[in-house]
Each structure stands twice: as C-alpha cells, then as structure tokens.
C-alpha positions in Angstrom: 89.7 67.8 104.4 90.1 69.8 107.6 93.2 71.9 108.1 93.8 73.2 111.6 96.7 74.3 113.8 98.3 71.1 115.0 100.3 70.5 118.1 104.0 70.1 118.2 105.5 66.8 117.4 106.8 64.3 119.9 110.6 64.2 119.8 110.8 61.6 122.6 111.2 58.3 120.7 110.7 56.3 123.9 107.1 57.3 124.5 105.8 54.8 127.0 103.2 52.2 126.1 99.9 51.9 127.7 99.9 55.4 129.1 97.1 58.0 128.7 97.3 59.9 125.4 98.2 63.6 125.9 94.8 65.2 125.1 94.4 69.0 125.5 92.8 69.9 128.9 89.9 71.7 127.4 88.6 68.5 125.8 89.0 66.2 128.9 85.9 65.0 130.7 85.9 65.6 134.5 86.9 62.5 136.5 83.9 60.4 137.4 82.0 61.4 134.3 82.0 60.3 130.7 80.2 61.3 127.6 77.1 59.7 126.2 76.1 59.4 122.6 74.8 63.0 122.5 78.1 64.4 123.6 76.9 65.4 127.1 78.6 64.2 130.3 77.0 61.5 132.4 78.0 60.0 135.7 79.2 56.4 135.7 77.8 54.5 138.6 80.6 52.7 140.6 78.8 49.4 140.1 78.8 49.9 136.3 82.4 50.8 136.3 83.3 47.4 137.7 81.8 45.8 134.6 84.7 47.0 132.5 86.6 43.8 132.5 89.8 43.0 130.6 90.5 40.2 128.2 88.6 38.9 125.2 85.0 37.6 124.8 85.4 33.9 124.0 83.1 32.1 121.6 81.7 35.4 120.3 81.5 33.9 116.8 78.2 32.1 117.4 76.6 35.2 118.9 77.7 37.4 116.0 76.9 34.9 113.2 74.3 36.2 110.8 71.2 34.0 110.9 70.3 32.7 107.5 66.8 31.6 108.4 64.7 28.9 106.6 64.8 28.6 102.9 61.0 28.3 102.8 60.7 31.8 104.3 62.9 33.4 101.6 61.7 34.5 98.2 63.0 32.5 95.2 65.9 34.4 93.6 64.4 34.0 90.1 61.0 35.3 91.1 62.5 38.2 93.0 63.8 39.6 89.8 60.8 38.8 87.7 62.0 35.6 86.1 60.4 32.2 85.9 61.9 29.6 88.3 63.1 26.5 86.4 62.6 24.3 89.4 58.9 24.8 89.8 57.3 23.2 92.8 60.6 21.5 93.8 62.2 24.8 94.5 63.0 25.0 98.3 62.3 28.8 98.4 59.0 30.5 98.6 57.1 31.3 95.4 54.4 33.3 97.2 55.4 36.8 96.2 52.4 38.5 97.8 52.9 36.6 101.1 56.6 37.5 101.1 56.0 41.2 100.6 53.4 41.2 103.3 55.8 40.0 105.9 58.9 41.6 104.6 60.6 44.1 106.9 60.3 47.8 105.9 62.8 49.3 103.5 65.9 50.8 105.1 66.0 53.8 102.8 64.8 55.3 99.5 68.0 54.7 97.5 69.5 51.3 96.5 73.2 51.7 96.0 73.4 48.9 93.5 70.6 50.2 91.3 71.8 53.8 91.6 75.3 52.8 90.5 74.8 49.9 88.0 71.3 50.4 86.8 70.0 47.2 88.3 69.9 45.3 91.5 70.2 41.5 91.4 68.4 41.2 94.7 65.1 42.5 93.2 62.2 42.3 95.6 64.5 40.9 98.3 66.5 44.1 98.4 66.0 46.2 101.6 66.0 49.3 99.4 63.6 48.0 96.8 61.7 51.2 96.5 64.8 52.8 95.2 64.5 50.5 92.1 61.9 52.9 90.8 64.4 55.8 90.5 66.5 56.7 87.5 69.0 53.8 87.1 72.7 54.3 87.2 74.9 53.5 84.2 78.3 52.5 85.7 79.6 49.1 84.6 79.7 46.7 87.5 83.3 45.7 88.2 83.9 42.1 87.8 85.5 40.5 90.9 88.6 38.5 90.3 88.9 35.0 91.8 85.1 34.6 92.2 84.5 31.0 91.4 81.0 30.1 92.5 80.9 26.3 93.2 83.1 25.3 90.3 86.2 24.6 92.5 84.2 22.6 95.0 82.7 20.4 92.3 86.1 19.7 90.7 87.7 19.0 94.0 84.9 16.6 95.0 85.3 14.8 91.6 89.1 14.7 91.9 89.5 16.6 88.7 92.3 18.8 89.9 95.9 17.7 89.5 98.5 18.4 92.1 101.4 17.1 90.0 103.9 19.7 91.1 103.3 18.9 94.8 103.8 15.2 94.0 107.0 16.1 92.1 108.6 18.1 94.9 107.7 15.3 97.4 109.7 12.9 95.2 112.5 15.4 95.0 112.7 15.4 98.8 113.0 11.7 98.8 116.0 11.8 96.4 117.6 14.9 97.9 117.4 16.7 94.5 115.6 19.8 95.9 116.7 23.0 94.1 118.7 25.8 95.9 117.9 29.4 95.1 121.0 31.0 96.7 122.0 34.2 94.9 119.3 33.7 92.3 117.1 36.6 91.5 113.5 35.8 91.0 113.4 38.1 88.0 115.5 35.6 86.1 112.5 33.4 85.8 110.0 36.1 84.8 111.3 36.0 81.2 109.6 32.8 80.4 106.7 32.6 77.9 103.3 33.8 79.2 100.6 31.5 77.9 97.8 34.1 78.6 96.0 31.5 80.6 95.4 32.7 84.1 95.8 29.1 85.3 99.5 29.1 84.4 100.6 32.6 84.2 104.2 33.3 85.3 104.2 36.4 87.4 107.3 35.6 89.6 109.9 38.3 89.8 107.9 41.0 87.9 107.2 43.2 90.9 109.7 45.3 92.9 108.2 45.3 96.4 110.8 47.6 98.0 109.5 50.9 99.2 105.8 50.1 98.6 103.2 50.5 101.3 101.7 47.2 102.4 98.4 46.5 104.2 98.8 43.5 106.5 96.6 40.5 106.0 94.0 40.9 108.8 91.6 38.2 109.9 87.9 39.3 109.8 88.5 43.0 109.5 90.8 42.7 106.4 87.9 41.9 104.2 87.6 43.1 100.6 85.5 46.2 101.3 88.0 47.4 103.9 90.9 46.7 101.5 89.1 48.9 98.9 89.0 51.7 101.5 92.7 51.4 102.0 93.2 51.4 98.2 91.2 54.7 98.1 93.8 56.1 100.5 96.7 55.0 98.4 98.0 51.7 99.7 100.2 49.8 97.2 100.0 46.1 98.3 97.0 44.2 99.7 96.6 40.6 100.9 93.7 38.4 101.6 92.7 37.4 105.1 94.4 34.2 106.3 93.1 31.2 104.5 93.4 27.7 106.0 95.1 25.4 103.5 93.1 22.3 104.4 89.8 24.2 104.2 90.6 25.4 100.7 91.3 21.8 99.7 88.0 20.7 101.2 86.3 23.3 99.0 84.8 25.2 101.8 82.9 28.2 100.2 83.6 30.5 103.2 87.4 29.9 102.7 87.3 30.4 98.9 85.4 33.7 99.5 88.6 35.0 101.1 90.6 34.9 97.8 88.3 37.3 96.0 90.1 40.3 94.6 88.8 43.6 93.5 90.1 45.1 90.3 91.5 48.1 92.2 93.9 45.8 94.1 96.9 46.2 91.7 99.3 44.1 93.8 97.5 41.4 95.6 98.4 38.1 97.4 96.7 35.3 99.2 97.9 34.2 102.6 97.9 30.5 103.5 98.2 28.9 106.9 98.8 25.3 107.9 101.4 22.9 109.3 101.9 20.2 106.8 104.1 20.7 103.7 102.0 18.5 101.4 98.7 20.2 102.4 100.1 23.7 102.1 101.8 22.7 98.8 98.6 21.5 97.3 96.7 24.6 98.4 99.4 26.9 97.0 99.5 24.9 93.8 95.7 25.2 93.5 95.6 29.0 94.3 98.5 29.7 91.9 96.8 27.7 89.1 93.3 29.0 89.5 93.6 32.5 90.9 95.0 35.8 89.6 97.5 36.6 92.4 100.9 38.4 92.4 102.1 36.5 95.4 101.2 33.7 97.9 102.2 34.3 101.5 103.0 31.7 104.2 101.7 32.6 107.6 104.2 32.0 110.4 103.1 34.9 112.6 99.6 34.1 113.8 99.7 33.9 117.6 96.2 32.6 118.3 95.8 29.3 120.1 93.7 27.7 117.4 96.5 28.0 114.8 99.4 27.5 117.3 98.0 24.4 118.9 97.7 22.8 115.5 101.3 23.4 114.7 100.6 26.3 112.3 101.1 30.1 112.4 103.9 31.1 114.8 104.3 27.5 116.0 106.3 26.8 112.9 109.1 29.0 114.2 110.0 26.3 116.6 110.6 23.8 113.8 113.1 25.2 111.1 113.2 21.8 109.3 109.5 21.9 108.8 109.6 25.5 107.6 112.3 24.6 105.1 110.2 21.8 103.6 107.0 24.0 103.5 108.8 27.0 101.9 110.7 24.8 99.3 107.4 23.0 98.5 105.5 26.2 98.0 108.3 27.8 95.9 108.3 24.8 93.6 104.5 24.7 93.0 103.7 28.4 92.4 104.1 30.6 89.4 103.9 33.8 91.4 106.2 35.3 94.1 106.4 33.4 97.4 106.5 35.6 100.5 106.7 34.7 104.2 105.4 36.5 107.3 106.9 35.7 110.6 107.6 36.9 114.2 110.9 37.2 116.1 110.3 33.8 117.6 107.9 31.8 119.9 109.4 33.0 123.2 110.4 36.5 124.1 113.8 35.3 125.2 114.7 33.3 122.1 114.8 35.2 118.9 115.2 33.0 115.8 114.3 35.3 112.9 117.8 36.4 112.3 118.9 32.8 111.5 115.9 32.2 109.3 116.1 35.3 107.1 119.0 34.2 104.9 117.6 30.7 104.7 114.2 32.0 103.4 116.0 33.4 100.4 117.9 30.2 99.8 114.6 28.2 100.0 113.0 30.5 97.4 111.1 33.4 99.2 111.0 36.7 97.3 109.8 38.8 100.3 109.9 38.3 104.1 107.8 40.4 106.6 109.0 40.4 110.2 106.6 41.4 112.9 108.9 42.7 115.7 107.4 40.7 118.5 107.4 37.1 119.6 104.4 34.9 119.8 104.5 35.1 123.6 104.2 38.9 123.5 101.2 38.8 121.2 100.5 42.5 120.8 102.0 43.6 124.2 105.3 45.4 124.6 106.8 47.6 121.9 107.8 46.1 118.5 111.6 45.6 118.4 112.7 47.6 115.4 116.3 47.4 116.3 116.1 43.6 115.9 114.2 44.0 112.6 117.2 46.1 111.5 119.6 43.3 112.5 117.6 40.8 110.5 117.6 43.2 107.5 121.3 43.1 107.6 121.2 39.3 107.2 118.9 39.4 104.2 120.5 38.8 100.8 119.8 41.2 97.9 117.5 38.6 96.3 114.9 38.9 99.1 113.3 42.1 100.3 112.6 42.3 104.1 109.7 44.3 105.4 109.1 45.2 109.0 106.0 45.6 111.0 104.7 46.6 114.4 103.3 49.8 116.1 103.2 51.9 112.9 100.4 54.5 113.3 101.7 57.6 111.7 103.7 58.8 108.7 106.4 59.8 111.2 106.7 56.1 112.4 106.8 54.9 108.8 109.5 57.2 107.5 111.6 56.9 110.7 112.0 53.2 109.9 112.5 53.7 106.2 114.9 56.6 106.5 117.0 54.6 108.9 117.1 51.8 106.3 116.2 49.1 108.9 114.0 47.4 106.3 113.0 47.5 102.6 109.4 48.3 103.4 106.9 48.6 106.2 103.7 46.6 106.7 100.9 48.4 108.4 98.2 46.4 110.3 96.4 47.8 113.4 97.4 51.4 112.4 95.4 51.0 109.2 92.4 49.7 111.1 92.5 52.7 113.5 93.2 55.2 110.7 93.2 53.9 107.2 94.1 57.3 105.8 97.6 56.6 107.2 98.6 55.6 103.7 97.7 59.0 102.3 99.6 60.6 105.2 102.6 58.5 104.4 102.6 59.5 100.7 102.1 63.2 101.5 104.3 63.1 104.7 101.8 65.2 106.7 99.2 64.8 109.4 95.6 64.8 108.2 93.3 66.2 110.9 90.4 64.4 109.4 86.9 65.7 110.4 84.2 63.7 112.0 82.0 64.2 108.9 84.8 62.9 106.6 85.1 59.8 108.8 81.4 59.2 108.7 81.5 59.5 104.9 84.3 56.9 104.9 82.0 54.6 106.8 79.2 55.2 104.3 81.6 54.3 101.5 82.6 51.1 103.3 78.8 50.3 103.6 78.4 50.8 99.9 81.4 48.6 99.1 79.9 46.1 101.6 76.6 46.1 99.8 78.3 45.4 96.5 80.2 42.5 98.2 77.7 41.0 100.6 74.4 42.2 99.1 71.4 44.4 99.8 69.0 41.7 101.1 68.5 41.2 104.8 71.4 38.7 105.1 73.7 41.0 103.2 72.8 44.1 105.2 73.4 42.1 108.4 76.8 41.2 107.2 77.6 44.8 106.3 76.5 45.9 109.7 78.5 43.2 111.5 81.7 44.0 109.7 81.3 47.7 110.1 81.0 47.1 113.9 84.1 44.9 113.8 86.0 47.7 112.2 84.5 50.4 114.6 86.0 48.4 117.5 89.3 49.7 116.1 88.3 53.0 114.6 87.0 54.4 117.9 90.6 54.3 119.2 91.6 57.1 116.9 92.2 60.4 118.7 91.6 63.4 116.4 95.0 65.1 115.7 93.7 68.5 116.7 92.8 67.3 120.2 96.3 66.1 121.1 99.0 68.1 123.0 101.7 66.1 121.3 101.8 64.3 117.9 101.8 61.6 116.8 99.4 59.3 118.7 101.2 56.1 119.7 99.7 52.7 119.1 99.2 51.6 122.8 98.3 55.0 124.2 94.7 54.9 125.6 92.7 58.1 125.7 91.1 59.4 128.9 87.4 60.3 128.5 87.2 63.3 126.2 84.8 65.5 124.3 85.2 65.8 120.6 84.9 69.1 118.7 81.3 68.1 117.7 78.7 65.6 118.9 79.6 63.4 116.0 83.3 63.4 116.9 82.4 62.5 120.5 80.1 59.6 119.3 82.8 58.2 117.0 85.2 58.1 120.0 82.8 56.0 122.1 83.9 52.6 123.3 80.4 51.4 123.9 78.8 48.8 121.6 75.4 50.5 121.8 76.9 53.7 120.3 78.6 51.7 117.6 75.2 50.3 116.6 73.8 53.9 116.6 76.6 54.8 114.1 75.6 51.8 111.9 72.0 52.9 112.0 73.0 56.4 110.8 74.2 54.6 107.6 72.2 51.4 107.3 69.0 52.3 109.0 67.5 50.6 112.1 69.1 47.4 113.3 66.7 44.4 113.7 65.2 44.1 117.2 67.1 40.8 117.7 70.4 42.1 116.4 73.3 41.1 118.6 77.0 42.1 118.4 79.6 40.9 120.9 82.8 42.8 120.7 86.2 41.1 120.8 87.3 42.9 124.0 85.3 42.6 127.2 86.1 46.3 128.0 83.8 47.3 125.1 80.9 45.1 126.4 79.9 47.7 129.0 76.6 49.2 127.9 76.3 52.1 130.2 
C-alpha cells in the first residue's frame, strides 16, 4: 500500500461534470502528443484523432462472443483427466489424445492456479497450464459454489415438475381483492417462524438490518462473480447478481441460471430479476426463492437500456404504478426472503415519480428500496439528484430502508450522503468498477493512493478468480480475458490520487493525457484497446491471433 503526500481536498461541492480532471502540471502530456504503452510520448496524426467517435459500439456482443469450436476438435473431458469415457464411440468429443496434444496451443505459463491451490485441475490435458500439473500440488479445499445447479433445473422445468402454487394463489387473491397489506408491519415479525433447514423453503425475511451497510450495485456483464469477490476482498457488505431476465430463467436457459451463482464469501447476497409481467416475475421469484440460497430478491425498475425498456421492463415500469403494485405484491407473496426494489426518479427528467412510489413500496411488501438519482431519460448524464433522494427518504416509513445511488466515487462522497442522513445506505456502481478499493476507503475514511503494481496484482487476483469460475481450458481463458477487458474499460478511468491537484476525483471528470509515475501506471491509464490486451497478456499470456475485443464505447476503439 503506497502512502504519499496527497493534494488538498475539494471543498467545492458543485464541481462541474464533464470537465478535465485537475492533474498536476508535471504529469500532463504536451498538447498534440499522447503516451504510448511504453510511457513515452507520441504524436497523434490529425486523421487518427478524427477516429475518436462518441457513442456506443452497437452489436458488439457477436464480435466479443467466445468461440466454442467443434466438439470433434475438443478432447473428451473424461479422457483429459485419465478416466475411461462411458460413451465410447458415440462420444461427440475426440478420443485421439496424441492428435489433440499435437495440435494443442502452447501452454500460457508454468503454473496452473487450480492445481497449485486445490491439488488438482479438473481440466486435465485441456488446461492451458497443464505443465504446472507436475508441480507440488496445493492442499486448499475448493470452495463449493452456492446455487450451482448443473442441468437439474432445466430438466425439471421441461418435465413440468416444479410447482408455482404461491404464484397461482396470489393470482386468485387479486381476483377476489383479498391481497394482504403490509403497512406498518415490520418484516422481522415474520422471521420468527420455524426454519425447516431445507434450503428450498428457508425463511430468511427480516433477519438482516441493511441500514448503514455498503452495497455493490448489480452490474450487467461486469458485475460477475469474480468481480464481486474482488469487492468482497475490499470489504463490501452486500452483493447482488447481474440482472437476470425472469422469462429466461423459466425457460431454463443455462446462461441465465449461471448468473445466480454465489460464492461462499458473499455473506449478504441477492438475485435481481427483470421483466414486465407479474405472473412471469412471480414464478421466477418463487423458483429462485425455493431453489437458491439468497438473502433477498430485487426487482429491477432502473435499467434504462432500450431492450428492457421497449419490452415494458426495467425503468419502463415507472410509468405504470398499477403494474408495479401487482408485481411487487406478487413477489412479496411468493418469496421467503426479503424483497427489494431498485428504481430511478422517473422515466422523464421533468416528471419525478419516485417520491409517490416510496411509501407504496413498503405497503406492498418491500424491505429495501434503492433509488438511483437520475431519470431514464438522463441515463448516466447529468449529476445524480441527491436532494431529491433525500426528499424520497423523508417519505419512507420505518419498515423500509431507502438506499441512494449515483456518482459515488470516493469515501468523501459516501459519507457526505450518510452524514446528512439523506438515505439509510449508499449503493455504489460505476465507482466500484473504476476503483473497487473504494469500499476499503469508505470503511477507513481515507484516500488510498494505490500503486500501479498493487493494481496489477488486483487484476492477477481477478484472473485467478476467473479461472476458478470459467476454467483454465482455452474457452475458459478466453472468457477470463474478455471479462478482464470489459472491466479495464472502466478501470482505466481511475486517476491516481497522487497525480491530482484536488481530491477527490469526480465521476464525470475526464483526464487530459498524462504520464503516470511509472511506465506501468501510464499503461494502466491508456484508453486504447490494444493496450488493454497487452495488460491481459501480462497476466494470461499471449492472446490468440484471432482474438477480437470490441469496447462498449467508440472512443476506445481508436487503435493509434
């Protein structure tokens, strides 16, 4: 941990958005030049500068998707670990071990993280670090992932062996007008019921006091399990899955069920659901509550992206309070854990609706609400409206905690909101992507001028967690590399504290071109995809010749 003399703090609360960050003059790159990956300046041709477009790269998913290849070209899983294949000649995978090894890509390094840690590697000969299997094995017990179901759920859904009795029951209650009201009722009153010990029906509602706890926002793509483990290492209290589509869960899609996996280190964990129909979301919530070990299930009413909005889900729900009521009441009836809701100020910037919904959420059965201080129309532009969050907090009854979120990137931001009592807790999203050690800063109430080597070590840890999660074969390593690059598209926006004239760095400040205090610090600040890939190669070895990564933002597509 680096300790250095830090600049004075910014006492101007109205720091403008979108302006250049106040970097010390000695670190600025002369106008017309920028740094390359070795930390030396290079001139940017005028034509190349014009390539720095704004906006997002559409349809980048297909370009970034990891190619699985043909089954016949992959070695049989059983043979790869020295076992006999029970399928014999009918196995769709290759049984030609010598042929596979002859065409297998070279190992990426001498040490297999899985073998060094757990004493074995389930990928065997397919592992891209297979030479490391000859070394002294590790002895740690492999942590068992929670909510890892294999194909059991899909089979039972297909055979219609899963009951949705509670959803059917609440649907009947709506028809008769006998829906329960939770006004003034503490969720803890229901936590005193008998615990059967069966994870499929374990009452956890009301057992957690969420107030004052740090909360990592559910983040699509980048909020994966290895990243959440990194944030747990830095001290975050509450974590949540990436947004899961309710209808996809009910269809048994393996990719959607992978999102609910929970690491044992995640002490307070929830699953976020998105959808637009009460019965569909109710069934998904009932299924997750029955099958998964979760402390809460969250309803997404904040997602601004067109795919969700145009289908009536995410932030589109805010325009239909009656639909929200039916969904929230349904979810509350079918789950045995806490129900939480995440929402924005409204759909339009000129029409705030959250203040009217907050007291209703409690009456409908929510334990926690999280308000992002922007409308759907604003997306992530403009400053989050914390004054309005405070107004909504005043409307929240004691039975429901209200968290706020938006633009929190420092411990000063966090405690400014908490000390003013504008909310019961703060959710951190983009701030954690840019600097996940923010949770440690919050707990210690101090700035950490983290060194470049410490940041690289953090990425190495992420890669190790990624290999545990996605695997050490070619497909697994490609996934680790892809998600590392997705994260680096946020990480590069961090400006080292020791380089700033004024602290703290603000969310929407953009740095002018600058040198770091070392070549590595300069490289980590690069906004070029090619440099991000170089960083990944420092950790995971050479990327395949045909490896492609398209960043979310067009401005990062410039290759120099």
